[in-house]
N, C-alpha and C positions, 0 to 999 in steps of 0.2 A: 641312835648313837650320837653322843655329843662330839662335835668337832669345834675346835677353838676358832675364834674369829680370825679372818685374814689379818696380816700385818703389813703395814707400810714401813719399809726400811728406807731411811734417808741418810745421806752422807755429808759430813762437814769436814773440810780439810783443805789446805792449800794445794796448789798444783803439785803433782807427784808425791802427795802425802800417802798414797796407797788406797785411795777411794775405790778405784775400779777393781783392784785386786781383791779387796774386801767384798765388793759388790758381787763379784763372780762366786766367791765362797758362800755368801749369804743366799744366792740364787740357786745353789746346787740342790737344795731341798725340793721335794716333790710339791706340786701345787704352787710354785713360785715363779714369777716372771721377772726378768731383768730388763729394764728400760734404761739405756745408756745415752745421755745427751750427746756425747761426742760422736757416736755412730749416726744418730739422727741428723745432727748438724752437718756432718760430713756428707751424708747422702743427699740432703735437701739443699744445702747452702754452700757447699765447698767453694764454688766459684765466686761467691759474694763475701767471703770472710778473709779480709786482708788487714783488718785493724781491730783494736779492742772495741771501738764503737760498733763495728760490724758484728762482733760477737754478741754484744748487748742487744742489738736490734734483732738478730736472728734467733737468739736464745729466747727473747721475749715472744716472738712469733711462735716458736715451738711450744713454749709453756702455755700459750693461749689455747692451743688445741689439745695438748697432752693432759691437762688437768682433768677434763671430763672423761678422757679415756682411762686414766688411772682410777678415778672414782668408780667407773663402770666395772673394771677388773676386780677391785676390792669388793664391790657390792655383789659380784658374782661368786665371791668366796675364794678368789685367787690372791695370794700374797704378792706384793710388788716390791722389788728392790729398785728404787729410783736413784740411778747413778747420775744425778744432777747435783751440782755443788750447792749445798745448803749453807753458803758462806756469808750471806748477808741477811739482815732482818727482813728485807723485801722478799727475797727468795723463800725464806722460811715461812713468811706470811702466806705466800702462794701455796706452799705445801700444807700449811694449816687449813687453808680453804678446801683442799682436797679431802682432808680428814673430816671436815665438818659435813661433807656430803655422804659419809659412810658411817658404819659402826665398827670400822676396823681398829685394831690396836696399832701401835706404832713404836718405833725406836729411831732415835736420831743418833747415829754413830758419829762420834767426834774423833778424828785422827789428829794426833798432836806431835808429829816428828819435828825436830828442829829444822830451821831453814837450810842449814848446810846439808842435811841428809836429803831433803826434798830436791835441792839443786843437784846433788850427786845422782839421785834417781832420775832426774830430768835429763841430765847429760847422757846417762846410760840408755834411757828410753829413746832419746833422739838418735843416738848412735845405732840402736837396733832398727830404727825405722818402722816399728810395728804399731805406732800410734797415729791416728788420723791427723793430729796437729802436733807440730814440733815447736813448742813454745821456747822462746829465748829466755836467758836469765833476766834480761831487762823486762820482759813481759811477766815473768814470775814476780819480780819485785813490784811492778805496777799493779797487778791483780792482788797481790798480798796486802797492799795498802788499803784495799776495800774489805778485807777479811774481818768479820766481826764474829767472835765466838758466841755461841748461844748462851743466853742467861736463863737461870731458873724461872724468871718471870715470864718467859715465853711459853712455859707449860709443856715442854716436850719431855718424853721419857729418854733421858740421855744415857748413852753407853759410850764411855770414854775409853779409847784405845791408846794407851801410853806405849811409846817405843821402848823395847828392852834396851838395857845398857849394853 
């Protein structure tokens, strides 16, 4: 019996764009695993993460081990929703290197809500206290300066999620 190749789902969008919400929905299918950067960073490095530079350092450490793990899952026939922000060319290059180790298909989900909606969601998320990291508006703006939308030249299968009016 034919079974389709596993899929690597990647997510691109600013803080509070809805990446984790979409990731949970994508991972609800059978044979699919969700790997969420925020949960891993919180479990492994919560005491070390007090600045943007700490995030970059800890995230880099996590990616250094997670890439081969994701490749192994895909090669075992398991689809993966990688809830790591694919927001820079460097991060997407890392994700591309995972794909090169497999025969998996892929989708890069791009979430495009306006900044004011992201900030509203961020304030609501922080008020609920259900996220491991409570980013500030200033942190949102600082990280957003590094956001680079994917270009067709990067060769990803893009799925753009526009916000409804």
